[in-house]
HTML snippet that shows the backbone in 3Dmol.js (N, CA, C, O; Angstrom):
<script src="https://3Dmol.org/build/3Dmol-min.js"></script>
<div id="view" style="width:600px;height:400px;position:relative"></div>
<script>
const pdb = `
ATOM      1  N   MET A   1      12.059   2.337   7.089  1.00  0.00           N
ATOM      2  CA  MET A   1      12.206   3.452   6.129  1.00  0.00           C
ATOM      3  C   MET A   1      12.023   2.937   4.716  1.00  0.00           C
ATOM      4  O   MET A   1      12.410   1.815   4.390  1.00  0.00           O
ATOM      5  N   ILE A   2      11.439   3.757   3.900  1.00  0.00           N
ATOM      6  CA  ILE A   2      11.134   3.344   2.522  1.00  0.00           C
ATOM      7  C   ILE A   2      12.393   2.983   1.768  1.00  0.00           C
ATOM      8  O   ILE A   2      12.370   2.038   0.979  1.00  0.00           O
ATOM      9  N   LYS A   3      13.481   3.683   1.968  1.00  0.00           N
ATOM     10  CA  LYS A   3      14.715   3.424   1.207  1.00  0.00           C
ATOM     11  C   LYS A   3      15.282   2.024   1.506  1.00  0.00           C
ATOM     12  O   LYS A   3      16.074   1.498   0.725  1.00  0.00           O
ATOM     13  N   ASP A   4      14.874   1.422   2.638  1.00  0.00           N
ATOM     14  CA  ASP A   4      15.361   0.094   3.043  1.00  0.00           C
ATOM     15  C   ASP A   4      14.534  -1.048   2.485  1.00  0.00           C
ATOM     16  O   ASP A   4      14.890  -2.210   2.676  1.00  0.00           O
ATOM     17  N   LEU A   5      13.421  -0.744   1.789  1.00  0.00           N
ATOM     18  CA  LEU A   5      12.589  -1.811   1.295  1.00  0.00           C
ATOM     19  C   LEU A   5      13.188  -2.508   0.097  1.00  0.00           C
ATOM     20  O   LEU A   5      13.884  -1.883  -0.703  1.00  0.00           O
ATOM     21  N   HIS A   6      12.925  -3.808  -0.038  1.00  0.00           N
ATOM     22  CA  HIS A   6      13.354  -4.538  -1.219  1.00  0.00           C
ATOM     23  C   HIS A   6      12.326  -5.593  -1.574  1.00  0.00           C
ATOM     24  O   HIS A   6      11.504  -5.969  -0.739  1.00  0.00           O
ATOM     25  N   ALA A   7      12.365  -6.073  -2.810  1.00  0.00           N
ATOM     26  CA  ALA A   7      11.377  -7.016  -3.338  1.00  0.00           C
ATOM     27  C   ALA A   7      11.350  -8.314  -2.488  1.00  0.00           C
ATOM     28  O   ALA A   7      12.364  -8.771  -1.960  1.00  0.00           O
ATOM     29  N   ASN A   8      10.122  -8.875  -2.392  1.00  0.00           N
ATOM     30  CA  ASN A   8       9.905 -10.126  -1.676  1.00  0.00           C
ATOM     31  C   ASN A   8      10.262 -10.058  -0.209  1.00  0.00           C
ATOM     32  O   ASN A   8      10.722 -11.030   0.392  1.00  0.00           O
ATOM     33  N   GLN A   9      10.040  -8.898   0.344  1.00  0.00           N
ATOM     34  CA  GLN A   9      10.308  -8.684   1.781  1.00  0.00           C
ATOM     35  C   GLN A   9       8.985  -8.752   2.556  1.00  0.00           C
ATOM     36  O   GLN A   9       8.019  -8.080   2.195  1.00  0.00           O
ATOM     37  N   GLY A  10       8.943  -9.555   3.607  1.00  0.00           N
ATOM     38  CA  GLY A  10       7.761  -9.649   4.454  1.00  0.00           C
ATOM     39  C   GLY A  10       7.968  -9.044   5.794  1.00  0.00           C
ATOM     40  O   GLY A  10       9.071  -8.586   6.091  1.00  0.00           O
ATOM     41  N   SER A  11       6.959  -9.019   6.623  1.00  0.00           N
ATOM     42  CA  SER A  11       7.002  -8.492   7.983  1.00  0.00           C
ATOM     43  C   SER A  11       7.532  -7.069   8.012  1.00  0.00           C
ATOM     44  O   SER A  11       8.323  -6.708   8.884  1.00  0.00           O
ATOM     45  N   VAL A  12       7.093  -6.263   7.052  1.00  0.00           N
ATOM     46  CA  VAL A  12       7.577  -4.897   6.921  1.00  0.00           C
ATOM     47  C   VAL A  12       6.748  -3.963   7.816  1.00  0.00           C
ATOM     48  O   VAL A  12       5.523  -4.066   7.881  1.00  0.00           O
ATOM     49  N   GLU A  13       7.433  -3.070   8.486  1.00  0.00           N
ATOM     50  CA  GLU A  13       6.756  -1.993   9.225  1.00  0.00           C
ATOM     51  C   GLU A  13       7.281  -0.651   8.703  1.00  0.00           C
ATOM     52  O   GLU A  13       8.483  -0.392   8.756  1.00  0.00           O
ATOM     53  N   VAL A  14       6.396   0.184   8.208  1.00  0.00           N
ATOM     54  CA  VAL A  14       6.821   1.466   7.660  1.00  0.00           C
ATOM     55  C   VAL A  14       5.698   2.483   7.847  1.00  0.00           C
ATOM     56  O   VAL A  14       4.520   2.128   7.830  1.00  0.00           O
ATOM     57  N   SER A  15       6.070   3.741   8.023  1.00  0.00           N
ATOM     58  CA  SER A  15       5.109   4.826   8.188  1.00  0.00           C
ATOM     59  C   SER A  15       5.398   5.881   7.142  1.00  0.00           C
ATOM     60  O   SER A  15       6.533   6.007   6.681  1.00  0.00           O
ATOM     61  N   GLY A  16       4.372   6.647   6.759  1.00  0.00           N
ATOM     62  CA  GLY A  16       4.579   7.719   5.828  1.00  0.00           C
ATOM     63  C   GLY A  16       3.265   8.440   5.516  1.00  0.00           C
ATOM     64  O   GLY A  16       2.208   8.131   6.066  1.00  0.00           O
ATOM     65  N   GLU A  17       3.379   9.411   4.613  1.00  0.00           N
ATOM     66  CA  GLU A  17       2.224  10.201   4.209  1.00  0.00           C
ATOM     67  C   GLU A  17       1.772   9.736   2.824  1.00  0.00           C
ATOM     68  O   GLU A  17       2.590   9.500   1.935  1.00  0.00           O
ATOM     69  N   ILE A  18       0.495   9.613   2.666  1.00  0.00           N
ATOM     70  CA  ILE A  18      -0.079   9.319   1.338  1.00  0.00           C
ATOM     71  C   ILE A  18      -0.119  10.622   0.564  1.00  0.00           C
ATOM     72  O   ILE A  18      -0.823  11.559   0.941  1.00  0.00           O
ATOM     73  N   THR A  19       0.644  10.677  -0.524  1.00  0.00           N
ATOM     74  CA  THR A  19       0.721  11.939  -1.315  1.00  0.00           C
ATOM     75  C   THR A  19      -0.099  11.910  -2.577  1.00  0.00           C
ATOM     76  O   THR A  19      -0.279  12.937  -3.232  1.00  0.00           O
ATOM     77  N   ASP A  20      -0.613  10.705  -2.935  1.00  0.00           N
ATOM     78  CA  ASP A  20      -1.453  10.602  -4.163  1.00  0.00           C
ATOM     79  C   ASP A  20      -2.188   9.297  -4.116  1.00  0.00           C
ATOM     80  O   ASP A  20      -1.674   8.304  -3.600  1.00  0.00           O
ATOM     81  N   VAL A  21      -3.389   9.286  -4.650  1.00  0.00           N
ATOM     82  CA  VAL A  21      -4.203   8.059  -4.760  1.00  0.00           C
ATOM     83  C   VAL A  21      -4.860   8.021  -6.148  1.00  0.00           C
ATOM     84  O   VAL A  21      -5.450   9.008  -6.588  1.00  0.00           O
ATOM     85  N   THR A  22      -4.752   6.879  -6.829  1.00  0.00           N
ATOM     86  CA  THR A  22      -5.404   6.738  -8.114  1.00  0.00           C
ATOM     87  C   THR A  22      -6.895   6.452  -7.958  1.00  0.00           C
ATOM     88  O   THR A  22      -7.355   6.087  -6.877  1.00  0.00           O
ATOM     89  N   GLU A  23      -7.647   6.624  -9.052  1.00  0.00           N
ATOM     90  CA  GLU A  23      -9.028   6.224  -9.034  1.00  0.00           C
ATOM     91  C   GLU A  23      -9.108   4.714  -8.813  1.00  0.00           C
ATOM     92  O   GLU A  23      -8.318   3.978  -9.404  1.00  0.00           O
ATOM     93  N   PRO A  24     -10.029   4.231  -7.990  1.00  0.00           N
ATOM     94  CA  PRO A  24     -10.096   2.768  -7.758  1.00  0.00           C
ATOM     95  C   PRO A  24     -10.593   2.057  -9.011  1.00  0.00           C
ATOM     96  O   PRO A  24     -11.382   2.593  -9.789  1.00  0.00           O
ATOM     97  N   LYS A  25     -10.112   0.856  -9.172  1.00  0.00           N
ATOM     98  CA  LYS A  25     -10.585  -0.041 -10.273  1.00  0.00           C
ATOM     99  C   LYS A  25     -11.310  -1.176  -9.645  1.00  0.00           C
ATOM    100  O   LYS A  25     -10.891  -1.707  -8.616  1.00  0.00           O
ATOM    101  N   SER A  26     -12.431  -1.564 -10.276  1.00  0.00           N
ATOM    102  CA  SER A  26     -13.191  -2.742  -9.851  1.00  0.00           C
ATOM    103  C   SER A  26     -12.729  -3.975 -10.562  1.00  0.00           C
ATOM    104  O   SER A  26     -12.286  -3.906 -11.709  1.00  0.00           O
ATOM    105  N   PHE A  27     -12.825  -5.116  -9.897  1.00  0.00           N
ATOM    106  CA  PHE A  27     -12.424  -6.368 -10.506  1.00  0.00           C
ATOM    107  C   PHE A  27     -13.299  -7.499  -9.917  1.00  0.00           C
ATOM    108  O   PHE A  27     -13.951  -7.342  -8.884  1.00  0.00           O
ATOM    109  N   THR A  28     -13.280  -8.615 -10.608  1.00  0.00           N
ATOM    110  CA  THR A  28     -13.978  -9.821 -10.113  1.00  0.00           C
ATOM    111  C   THR A  28     -12.935 -10.941 -10.084  1.00  0.00           C
ATOM    112  O   THR A  28     -12.262 -11.204 -11.080  1.00  0.00           O
ATOM    113  N   LYS A  29     -12.815 -11.593  -8.926  1.00  0.00           N
ATOM    114  CA  LYS A  29     -11.880 -12.691  -8.794  1.00  0.00           C
ATOM    115  C   LYS A  29     -12.579 -13.814  -8.046  1.00  0.00           C
ATOM    116  O   LYS A  29     -13.100 -13.617  -6.948  1.00  0.00           O
ATOM    117  N   PHE A  30     -12.585 -14.988  -8.651  1.00  0.00           N
ATOM    118  CA  PHE A  30     -13.256 -16.167  -8.066  1.00  0.00           C
ATOM    119  C   PHE A  30     -14.723 -15.830  -7.740  1.00  0.00           C
ATOM    120  O   PHE A  30     -15.263 -16.273  -6.726  1.00  0.00           O
ATOM    121  N   GLY A  31     -15.349 -15.041  -8.616  1.00  0.00           N
ATOM    122  CA  GLY A  31     -16.728 -14.733  -8.430  1.00  0.00           C
ATOM    123  C   GLY A  31     -17.055 -13.644  -7.419  1.00  0.00           C
ATOM    124  O   GLY A  31     -18.227 -13.336  -7.202  1.00  0.00           O
ATOM    125  N   THR A  32     -16.045 -13.061  -6.803  1.00  0.00           N
ATOM    126  CA  THR A  32     -16.210 -12.032  -5.800  1.00  0.00           C
ATOM    127  C   THR A  32     -15.731 -10.691  -6.366  1.00  0.00           C
ATOM    128  O   THR A  32     -14.663 -10.590  -6.969  1.00  0.00           O
ATOM    129  N   GLN A  33     -16.574  -9.656  -6.145  1.00  0.00           N
ATOM    130  CA  GLN A  33     -16.205  -8.325  -6.625  1.00  0.00           C
ATOM    131  C   GLN A  33     -15.251  -7.681  -5.608  1.00  0.00           C
ATOM    132  O   GLN A  33     -15.330  -7.931  -4.405  1.00  0.00           O
ATOM    133  N   GLY A  34     -14.369  -6.861  -6.125  1.00  0.00           N
ATOM    134  CA  GLY A  34     -13.457  -6.134  -5.258  1.00  0.00           C
ATOM    135  C   GLY A  34     -13.015  -4.841  -5.914  1.00  0.00           C
ATOM    136  O   GLY A  34     -13.410  -4.549  -7.043  1.00  0.00           O
ATOM    137  N   LYS A  35     -12.201  -4.067  -5.219  1.00  0.00           N
ATOM    138  CA  LYS A  35     -11.670  -2.873  -5.841  1.00  0.00           C
ATOM    139  C   LYS A  35     -10.237  -2.655  -5.315  1.00  0.00           C
ATOM    140  O   LYS A  35      -9.876  -3.090  -4.221  1.00  0.00           O
ATOM    141  N   VAL A  36      -9.453  -1.972  -6.137  1.00  0.00           N
ATOM    142  CA  VAL A  36      -8.068  -1.745  -5.841  1.00  0.00           C
ATOM    143  C   VAL A  36      -7.678  -0.363  -6.325  1.00  0.00           C
ATOM    144  O   VAL A  36      -8.152   0.097  -7.364  1.00  0.00           O
ATOM    145  N   ALA A  37      -6.790   0.314  -5.552  1.00  0.00           N
ATOM    146  CA  ALA A  37      -6.251   1.600  -5.916  1.00  0.00           C
ATOM    147  C   ALA A  37      -4.756   1.640  -5.572  1.00  0.00           C
ATOM    148  O   ALA A  37      -4.296   0.938  -4.671  1.00  0.00           O
ATOM    149  N   SER A  38      -4.030   2.451  -6.285  1.00  0.00           N
ATOM    150  CA  SER A  38      -2.618   2.633  -5.972  1.00  0.00           C
ATOM    151  C   SER A  38      -2.413   4.014  -5.336  1.00  0.00           C
ATOM    152  O   SER A  38      -2.977   5.013  -5.784  1.00  0.00           O
ATOM    153  N   ALA A  39      -1.604   4.039  -4.299  1.00  0.00           N
ATOM    154  CA  ALA A  39      -1.301   5.287  -3.627  1.00  0.00           C
ATOM    155  C   ALA A  39       0.229   5.455  -3.606  1.00  0.00           C
ATOM    156  O   ALA A  39       0.977   4.487  -3.742  1.00  0.00           O
ATOM    157  N   THR A  40       0.657   6.671  -3.436  1.00  0.00           N
ATOM    158  CA  THR A  40       2.083   6.935  -3.250  1.00  0.00           C
ATOM    159  C   THR A  40       2.304   7.203  -1.796  1.00  0.00           C
ATOM    160  O   THR A  40       1.698   8.119  -1.240  1.00  0.00           O
ATOM    161  N   LEU A  41       3.177   6.413  -1.140  1.00  0.00           N
ATOM    162  CA  LEU A  41       3.521   6.576   0.251  1.00  0.00           C
ATOM    163  C   LEU A  41       4.931   7.183   0.332  1.00  0.00           C
ATOM    164  O   LEU A  41       5.876   6.698  -0.289  1.00  0.00           O
ATOM    165  N   LYS A  42       5.032   8.260   1.119  1.00  0.00           N
ATOM    166  CA  LYS A  42       6.326   9.001   1.162  1.00  0.00           C
ATOM    167  C   LYS A  42       6.766   9.174   2.607  1.00  0.00           C
ATOM    168  O   LYS A  42       5.972   9.500   3.489  1.00  0.00           O
ATOM    169  N   ASP A  43       8.053   8.946   2.818  1.00  0.00           N
ATOM    170  CA  ASP A  43       8.692   9.329   4.067  1.00  0.00           C
ATOM    171  C   ASP A  43       9.903  10.158   3.745  1.00  0.00           C
ATOM    172  O   ASP A  43      10.106  10.518   2.586  1.00  0.00           O
ATOM    173  N   LYS A  44      10.724  10.478   4.739  1.00  0.00           N
ATOM    174  CA  LYS A  44      11.871  11.366   4.477  1.00  0.00           C
ATOM    175  C   LYS A  44      12.929  10.697   3.618  1.00  0.00           C
ATOM    176  O   LYS A  44      13.837  11.376   3.139  1.00  0.00           O
ATOM    177  N   THR A  45      12.843   9.375   3.403  1.00  0.00           N
ATOM    178  CA  THR A  45      13.877   8.706   2.626  1.00  0.00           C
ATOM    179  C   THR A  45      13.469   8.350   1.203  1.00  0.00           C
ATOM    180  O   THR A  45      14.312   7.931   0.410  1.00  0.00           O
ATOM    181  N   GLY A  46      12.197   8.506   0.867  1.00  0.00           N
ATOM    182  CA  GLY A  46      11.763   8.219  -0.520  1.00  0.00           C
ATOM    183  C   GLY A  46      10.270   7.930  -0.621  1.00  0.00           C
ATOM    184  O   GLY A  46       9.494   8.224   0.289  1.00  0.00           O
ATOM    185  N   THR A  47       9.893   7.345  -1.754  1.00  0.00           N
ATOM    186  CA  THR A  47       8.488   6.992  -1.995  1.00  0.00           C
ATOM    187  C   THR A  47       8.379   5.566  -2.453  1.00  0.00           C
ATOM    188  O   THR A  47       9.338   4.988  -2.965  1.00  0.00           O
ATOM    189  N   VAL A  48       7.203   4.995  -2.269  1.00  0.00           N
ATOM    190  CA  VAL A  48       6.900   3.625  -2.757  1.00  0.00           C
ATOM    191  C   VAL A  48       5.410   3.608  -3.067  1.00  0.00           C
ATOM    192  O   VAL A  48       4.621   4.371  -2.509  1.00  0.00           O
ATOM    193  N   THR A  49       5.057   2.706  -3.982  1.00  0.00           N
ATOM    194  CA  THR A  49       3.621   2.527  -4.337  1.00  0.00           C
ATOM    195  C   THR A  49       3.001   1.665  -3.261  1.00  0.00           C
ATOM    196  O   THR A  49       3.531   0.612  -2.908  1.00  0.00           O
ATOM    197  N   LEU A  50       1.873   2.120  -2.743  1.00  0.00           N
ATOM    198  CA  LEU A  50       1.097   1.417  -1.724  1.00  0.00           C
ATOM    199  C   LEU A  50      -0.168   0.940  -2.422  1.00  0.00           C
ATOM    200  O   LEU A  50      -0.901   1.736  -3.010  1.00  0.00           O
ATOM    201  N   THR A  51      -0.424  -0.379  -2.354  1.00  0.00           N
ATOM    202  CA  THR A  51      -1.651  -0.936  -2.960  1.00  0.00           C
ATOM    203  C   THR A  51      -2.717  -1.027  -1.903  1.00  0.00           C
ATOM    204  O   THR A  51      -2.542  -1.674  -0.871  1.00  0.00           O
ATOM    205  N   LEU A  52      -3.847  -0.358  -2.179  1.00  0.00           N
ATOM    206  CA  LEU A  52      -5.008  -0.370  -1.277  1.00  0.00           C
ATOM    207  C   LEU A  52      -6.061  -1.314  -1.847  1.00  0.00           C
ATOM    208  O   LEU A  52      -6.426  -1.211  -3.018  1.00  0.00           O
ATOM    209  N   TRP A  53      -6.544  -2.230  -1.020  1.00  0.00           N
ATOM    210  CA  TRP A  53      -7.539  -3.230  -1.445  1.00  0.00           C
ATOM    211  C   TRP A  53      -8.872  -3.024  -0.777  1.00  0.00           C
ATOM    212  O   TRP A  53      -8.925  -2.733   0.418  1.00  0.00           O
ATOM    213  N   ASN A  54      -9.958  -3.168  -1.523  1.00  0.00           N
ATOM    214  CA  ASN A  54     -11.331  -3.218  -1.022  1.00  0.00           C
ATOM    215  C   ASN A  54     -11.647  -2.090  -0.015  1.00  0.00           C
ATOM    216  O   ASN A  54     -11.661  -0.919  -0.396  1.00  0.00           O
ATOM    217  N   ASP A  55     -11.902  -2.429   1.269  1.00  0.00           N
ATOM    218  CA  ASP A  55     -12.298  -1.415   2.231  1.00  0.00           C
ATOM    219  C   ASP A  55     -11.224  -0.331   2.443  1.00  0.00           C
ATOM    220  O   ASP A  55     -11.551   0.811   2.766  1.00  0.00           O
ATOM    221  N   GLN A  56      -9.947  -0.693   2.262  1.00  0.00           N
ATOM    222  CA  GLN A  56      -8.871   0.257   2.406  1.00  0.00           C
ATOM    223  C   GLN A  56      -8.989   1.435   1.420  1.00  0.00           C
ATOM    224  O   GLN A  56      -8.561   2.551   1.712  1.00  0.00           O
ATOM    225  N   VAL A  57      -9.574   1.157   0.258  1.00  0.00           N
ATOM    226  CA  VAL A  57      -9.723   2.212  -0.798  1.00  0.00           C
ATOM    227  C   VAL A  57     -10.526   3.378  -0.238  1.00  0.00           C
ATOM    228  O   VAL A  57     -10.195   4.532  -0.512  1.00  0.00           O
ATOM    229  N   ASP A  58     -11.577   3.110   0.545  1.00  0.00           N
ATOM    230  CA  ASP A  58     -12.437   4.157   1.087  1.00  0.00           C
ATOM    231  C   ASP A  58     -11.932   4.734   2.407  1.00  0.00           C
ATOM    232  O   ASP A  58     -12.371   5.807   2.822  1.00  0.00           O
ATOM    233  N   GLN A  59     -11.022   4.038   3.064  1.00  0.00           N
ATOM    234  CA  GLN A  59     -10.558   4.438   4.412  1.00  0.00           C
ATOM    235  C   GLN A  59      -9.414   5.466   4.353  1.00  0.00           C
ATOM    236  O   GLN A  59      -9.221   6.241   5.290  1.00  0.00           O
ATOM    237  N   PHE A  60      -8.672   5.464   3.260  1.00  0.00           N
ATOM    238  CA  PHE A  60      -7.454   6.271   3.239  1.00  0.00           C
ATOM    239  C   PHE A  60      -7.461   7.210   2.031  1.00  0.00           C
ATOM    240  O   PHE A  60      -7.937   6.855   0.952  1.00  0.00           O
ATOM    241  N   LYS A  61      -6.927   8.408   2.236  1.00  0.00           N
ATOM    242  CA  LYS A  61      -6.929   9.413   1.163  1.00  0.00           C
ATOM    243  C   LYS A  61      -5.629  10.241   1.184  1.00  0.00           C
ATOM    244  O   LYS A  61      -4.828  10.147   2.115  1.00  0.00           O
ATOM    245  N   LYS A  62      -5.455  11.020   0.171  1.00  0.00           N
ATOM    246  CA  LYS A  62      -4.286  11.874   0.081  1.00  0.00           C
ATOM    247  C   LYS A  62      -4.201  12.750   1.321  1.00  0.00           C
ATOM    248  O   LYS A  62      -5.206  13.313   1.756  1.00  0.00           O
ATOM    249  N   GLY A  63      -3.011  12.868   1.890  1.00  0.00           N
ATOM    250  CA  GLY A  63      -2.783  13.686   3.082  1.00  0.00           C
ATOM    251  C   GLY A  63      -2.799  12.882   4.381  1.00  0.00           C
ATOM    252  O   GLY A  63      -2.391  13.392   5.424  1.00  0.00           O
ATOM    253  N   ASP A  64      -3.266  11.629   4.333  1.00  0.00           N
ATOM    254  CA  ASP A  64      -3.265  10.795   5.538  1.00  0.00           C
ATOM    255  C   ASP A  64      -1.885  10.338   5.853  1.00  0.00           C
ATOM    256  O   ASP A  64      -1.124  10.008   4.944  1.00  0.00           O
ATOM    257  N   THR A  65      -1.530  10.305   7.113  1.00  0.00           N
ATOM    258  CA  THR A  65      -0.298   9.673   7.567  1.00  0.00           C
ATOM    259  C   THR A  65      -0.664   8.327   8.118  1.00  0.00           C
ATOM    260  O   THR A  65      -1.520   8.213   8.996  1.00  0.00           O
ATOM    261  N   VAL A  66       0.003   7.271   7.589  1.00  0.00           N
ATOM    262  CA  VAL A  66      -0.359   5.897   7.933  1.00  0.00           C
ATOM    263  C   VAL A  66       0.847   5.086   8.408  1.00  0.00           C
ATOM    264  O   VAL A  66       2.002   5.416   8.138  1.00  0.00           O
ATOM    265  N   LYS A  67       0.531   4.039   9.110  1.00  0.00           N
ATOM    266  CA  LYS A  67       1.527   3.044   9.560  1.00  0.00           C
ATOM    267  C   LYS A  67       1.092   1.696   9.018  1.00  0.00           C
ATOM    268  O   LYS A  67      -0.058   1.295   9.203  1.00  0.00           O
ATOM    269  N   ILE A  68       1.994   0.993   8.352  1.00  0.00           N
ATOM    270  CA  ILE A  68       1.755  -0.330   7.861  1.00  0.00           C
ATOM    271  C   ILE A  68       2.538  -1.300   8.780  1.00  0.00           C
ATOM    272  O   ILE A  68       3.730  -1.119   9.026  1.00  0.00           O
ATOM    273  N   THR A  69       1.865  -2.276   9.249  1.00  0.00           N
ATOM    274  CA  THR A  69       2.466  -3.310  10.127  1.00  0.00           C
ATOM    275  C   THR A  69       2.329  -4.648   9.444  1.00  0.00           C
ATOM    276  O   THR A  69       1.264  -4.981   8.923  1.00  0.00           O
ATOM    277  N   ASN A  70       3.396  -5.417   9.443  1.00  0.00           N
ATOM    278  CA  ASN A  70       3.403  -6.749   8.838  1.00  0.00           C
ATOM    279  C   ASN A  70       3.069  -6.689   7.335  1.00  0.00           C
ATOM    280  O   ASN A  70       2.387  -7.563   6.800  1.00  0.00           O
ATOM    281  N   GLY A  71       3.563  -5.648   6.683  1.00  0.00           N
ATOM    282  CA  GLY A  71       3.280  -5.481   5.250  1.00  0.00           C
ATOM    283  C   GLY A  71       4.177  -6.406   4.410  1.00  0.00           C
ATOM    284  O   GLY A  71       5.060  -7.090   4.927  1.00  0.00           O
ATOM    285  N   TYR A  72       3.915  -6.397   3.103  1.00  0.00           N
ATOM    286  CA  TYR A  72       4.652  -7.224   2.168  1.00  0.00           C
ATOM    287  C   TYR A  72       5.091  -6.388   0.964  1.00  0.00           C
ATOM    288  O   TYR A  72       4.292  -5.629   0.414  1.00  0.00           O
ATOM    289  N   VAL A  73       6.341  -6.520   0.557  1.00  0.00           N
ATOM    290  CA  VAL A  73       6.866  -5.754  -0.560  1.00  0.00           C
ATOM    291  C   VAL A  73       7.065  -6.706  -1.743  1.00  0.00           C
ATOM    292  O   VAL A  73       7.659  -7.773  -1.593  1.00  0.00           O
ATOM    293  N   LYS A  74       6.571  -6.319  -2.906  1.00  0.00           N
ATOM    294  CA  LYS A  74       6.806  -7.108  -4.130  1.00  0.00           C
ATOM    295  C   LYS A  74       7.258  -6.150  -5.211  1.00  0.00           C
ATOM    296  O   LYS A  74       7.196  -4.931  -5.052  1.00  0.00           O
ATOM    297  N   GLU A  75       7.715  -6.725  -6.318  1.00  0.00           N
ATOM    298  CA  GLU A  75       8.135  -5.908  -7.456  1.00  0.00           C
ATOM    299  C   GLU A  75       7.134  -6.155  -8.583  1.00  0.00           C
ATOM    300  O   GLU A  75       6.820  -7.304  -8.895  1.00  0.00           O
ATOM    301  N   TRP A  76       6.632  -5.081  -9.193  1.00  0.00           N
ATOM    302  CA  TRP A  76       5.687  -5.183 -10.302  1.00  0.00           C
ATOM    303  C   TRP A  76       6.134  -4.206 -11.378  1.00  0.00           C
ATOM    304  O   TRP A  76       6.231  -3.003 -11.135  1.00  0.00           O
ATOM    305  N   GLN A  77       6.405  -4.729 -12.565  1.00  0.00           N
ATOM    306  CA  GLN A  77       6.879  -3.918 -13.679  1.00  0.00           C
ATOM    307  C   GLN A  77       8.058  -3.041 -13.309  1.00  0.00           C
ATOM    308  O   GLN A  77       8.138  -1.876 -13.699  1.00  0.00           O
ATOM    309  N   GLY A  78       8.955  -3.614 -12.562  1.00  0.00           N
ATOM    310  CA  GLY A  78      10.204  -2.946 -12.219  1.00  0.00           C
ATOM    311  C   GLY A  78      10.112  -1.992 -11.068  1.00  0.00           C
ATOM    312  O   GLY A  78      11.112  -1.353 -10.741  1.00  0.00           O
ATOM    313  N   GLU A  79       8.966  -1.854 -10.428  1.00  0.00           N
ATOM    314  CA  GLU A  79       8.797  -0.925  -9.303  1.00  0.00           C
ATOM    315  C   GLU A  79       8.360  -1.647  -8.027  1.00  0.00           C
ATOM    316  O   GLU A  79       7.579  -2.596  -8.090  1.00  0.00           O
ATOM    317  N   LEU A  80       8.844  -1.216  -6.905  1.00  0.00           N
ATOM    318  CA  LEU A  80       8.432  -1.812  -5.634  1.00  0.00           C
ATOM    319  C   LEU A  80       7.045  -1.376  -5.271  1.00  0.00           C
ATOM    320  O   LEU A  80       6.657  -0.230  -5.493  1.00  0.00           O
ATOM    321  N   GLN A  81       6.296  -2.302  -4.709  1.00  0.00           N
ATOM    322  CA  GLN A  81       4.972  -2.012  -4.225  1.00  0.00           C
ATOM    323  C   GLN A  81       4.824  -2.628  -2.834  1.00  0.00           C
ATOM    324  O   GLN A  81       5.334  -3.717  -2.573  1.00  0.00           O
ATOM    325  N   ILE A  82       4.125  -1.926  -1.948  1.00  0.00           N
ATOM    326  CA  ILE A  82       3.898  -2.480  -0.603  1.00  0.00           C
ATOM    327  C   ILE A  82       2.386  -2.602  -0.411  1.00  0.00           C
ATOM    328  O   ILE A  82       1.615  -1.749  -0.850  1.00  0.00           O
ATOM    329  N   SER A  83       1.986  -3.679   0.251  1.00  0.00           N
ATOM    330  CA  SER A  83       0.552  -3.869   0.595  1.00  0.00           C
ATOM    331  C   SER A  83       0.516  -4.577   1.937  1.00  0.00           C
ATOM    332  O   SER A  83       1.528  -5.047   2.458  1.00  0.00           O
ATOM    333  N   THR A  84      -0.690  -4.631   2.468  1.00  0.00           N
ATOM    334  CA  THR A  84      -0.861  -5.329   3.751  1.00  0.00           C
ATOM    335  C   THR A  84      -0.945  -6.810   3.597  1.00  0.00           C
ATOM    336  O   THR A  84      -0.795  -7.549   4.570  1.00  0.00           O
ATOM    337  N   GLY A  85      -1.189  -7.275   2.358  1.00  0.00           N
ATOM    338  CA  GLY A  85      -1.320  -8.703   2.137  1.00  0.00           C
ATOM    339  C   GLY A  85      -2.445  -9.269   2.998  1.00  0.00           C
ATOM    340  O   GLY A  85      -3.362  -8.552   3.397  1.00  0.00           O
ATOM    341  N   LYS A  86      -2.359 -10.555   3.272  1.00  0.00           N
ATOM    342  CA  LYS A  86      -3.407 -11.235   4.009  1.00  0.00           C
ATOM    343  C   LYS A  86      -3.308 -10.991   5.524  1.00  0.00           C
ATOM    344  O   LYS A  86      -4.323 -11.006   6.220  1.00  0.00           O
ATOM    345  N   PHE A  87      -2.094 -10.768   6.031  1.00  0.00           N
ATOM    346  CA  PHE A  87      -1.895 -10.732   7.467  1.00  0.00           C
ATOM    347  C   PHE A  87      -1.464  -9.403   8.054  1.00  0.00           C
ATOM    348  O   PHE A  87      -1.337  -9.260   9.270  1.00  0.00           O
ATOM    349  N   GLY A  88      -1.236  -8.419   7.170  1.00  0.00           N
ATOM    350  CA  GLY A  88      -0.820  -7.121   7.660  1.00  0.00           C
ATOM    351  C   GLY A  88      -1.967  -6.189   7.970  1.00  0.00           C
ATOM    352  O   GLY A  88      -3.134  -6.530   7.780  1.00  0.00           O
ATOM    353  N   LYS A  89      -1.624  -5.017   8.445  1.00  0.00           N
ATOM    354  CA  LYS A  89      -2.682  -3.969   8.670  1.00  0.00           C
ATOM    355  C   LYS A  89      -2.108  -2.605   8.371  1.00  0.00           C
ATOM    356  O   LYS A  89      -0.897  -2.384   8.370  1.00  0.00           O
ATOM    357  N   ILE A  90      -3.052  -1.684   8.112  1.00  0.00           N
ATOM    358  CA  ILE A  90      -2.729  -0.324   7.887  1.00  0.00           C
ATOM    359  C   ILE A  90      -3.646   0.534   8.731  1.00  0.00           C
ATOM    360  O   ILE A  90      -4.849   0.285   8.813  1.00  0.00           O
ATOM    361  N   GLU A  91      -3.057   1.567   9.370  1.00  0.00           N
ATOM    362  CA  GLU A  91      -3.886   2.418  10.223  1.00  0.00           C
ATOM    363  C   GLU A  91      -3.409   3.870  10.111  1.00  0.00           C
ATOM    364  O   GLU A  91      -2.236   4.142   9.853  1.00  0.00           O
ATOM    365  N   LYS A  92      -4.343   4.780  10.309  1.00  0.00           N
ATOM    366  CA  LYS A  92      -3.977   6.183  10.356  1.00  0.00           C
ATOM    367  C   LYS A  92      -3.285   6.512  11.672  1.00  0.00           C
ATOM    368  O   LYS A  92      -3.648   5.996  12.728  1.00  0.00           O
ATOM    369  N   ILE A  93      -2.282   7.380  11.588  1.00  0.00           N
ATOM    370  CA  ILE A  93      -1.596   7.764  12.816  1.00  0.00           C
ATOM    371  C   ILE A  93      -1.568   9.292  12.945  1.00  0.00           C
ATOM    372  O   ILE A  93      -1.031   9.819  13.918  1.00  0.00           O
TER     373      ILE A  93
END
`;
const viewer = $3Dmol.createViewer("view");
viewer.addModel(pdb, "pdb");
viewer.setStyle({}, {cartoon: {color: "spectrum"}});
viewer.zoomTo();
viewer.render();
</script>
C-alpha cells in the first residue's frame, strides 16, 4: 500500500491507478538519449509519484491500473518517488 512506502525502500510491490502523467522530457546521459515522465499513482491509502523511464513513457497513460514489482522508493525534493529501477517491472493489470 502506498501509505506504507518510505524512502530508500527496495523490493517494493504496489498496485494502483495512474491518475496523471506529465509531458515526457528528453535527456542525454553517457551519450545515450532517453526520456522520463512523472505520473501520479493512487491507491485507497494515498498517492505517490511514479517515475516512468524510456519505453515505459509510451506504454502507460492516465487511467491505467498498474502493478509494480521489485520497485524502489527514493526521496526527491522532500517527496517520495517510486520507480522500477534496474531490476523491477511495471505491468498493466
